[in-house]
N, C-alpha and C positions, 0 to 999 in steps of 0.2 A: 293376842290383844295388844300387848305392849309394843310388839314389832310394827303393828299397823299404825299406832300413834307416832312412832319414830319416823316411819315413812311419810306420814302426813306432815310432820314437823319439817322434814327435809324439803318436801314439796313447797310448803309455805315459805321457807327461807329462800328457796330459789325464786319463787314468785316475787317476793319482796326485793331481792337483789335486782331483778329485771326492772321493777318499777323504779328503783333508785337510779339505775343506769339511764333509763329514759328521761327521768327528771333532770339529771345532769346534762344530758344532750340538749334538752330544751333550754336550760339556762345558758349553756354555751352558745347555742344559736342566737338567742336573744342578745347576749352580750356582743358577740362578733358582728352582729348586724349594725351596731352603732359605732364600732371601732373603725377608725380610718387610718390606715397606714400612711406614713408620710415618707416621701422620697425626695431626695435632694439632687440637684444637678451641679456640675462643676461651676465654681465661682459664686455659689449661693453663700450668704452669710448665715451663720447658725450660732446658737448658744449651746454649751456643753454642760451637762449636769456635773456637779461637784461630788465625787465619790470618795469615801463612803458617805451616804446621805445623812448619817447620824453624826458626822463630824461637824462640830460647831465652833465658831470663833468664841473664845471665852469672854472677850470684851462685848460682843454683840449678842451672845446668847441665842435665844430662839429667833432673833431677827437676822441671823447670819444668812448671807446669800446662798441660794441653792444652785445657781447657774453662773458660769463664767464665760467670758468671751468678749467680743465676737471672734469667731473663727471663720475661715474661708475654706470651702470644700475644694480640695485639690484633685481628688480622684475618687471615683465610686467603684467599689468592688461588688462581687456577688454577695448574696446573703445579707444585704442591708449594711455592709461595712463601708466605711469612708476613711480617707486620709484627709486630715484637716490641718490647717496652719493658723497659728495665732496671729492676730494683726498688731499685737503689741511689739515693743522693742526687741524682745528676745526671740521672737519668731519661732516658737517651738512647733514641731510637726508631730502630730499624733495620729494614731489609728483609733477609730471609735465606732461602736455599733450605732446604727441609726436610732435605736430606741432611747439612746442617751443624748440625742440632739433634738433641737427644735428651732424653727425659723427665727431669725434675728429680727426683732423690732426694736428700734432705738427707744430709750427712755425719754421722758419729757425733757429732762435737763440736757440731753444730748442733741435735741432738735434745735437748730438755729432758725429763728423766725426772721424772715427778710422784711426790712422796713423800707418804705418808699418815701 
C-alpha cells in the first residue's frame, strides 16, 4: 500500500517537472522573439556601458551616467566581440563584448543647429 503511494508520488513529481520545463521553454521563446541582437560594423560610433553598473559618482548619486563614449569600432571579432577606440584625447583602445555597446546618438547639446 505504502509502496504504491510512493510510486504515485514519484510519477506526480516527474509530471510536474515536465510541465515546469515546458513552461520555461514557452517563456524563453516569447522573450527571444522580441530580443533583437545588435551588430556593429567598422567605424560605427557606439556608447560603452560603465562597469560595474552599481558604481556611482558620489556627487551625482543616482543621476550618474551609465554610458561613456563615444567610441569607434576598429575591428569586429567572432562571438560579438569588438575592438573599440575612444574619440577623446587619450585615445584608449579596448576590447568589449557587443552586449555592453549601443549605437551612438548625440545628445541634444552636442547637435549644432545650422542657422541661415
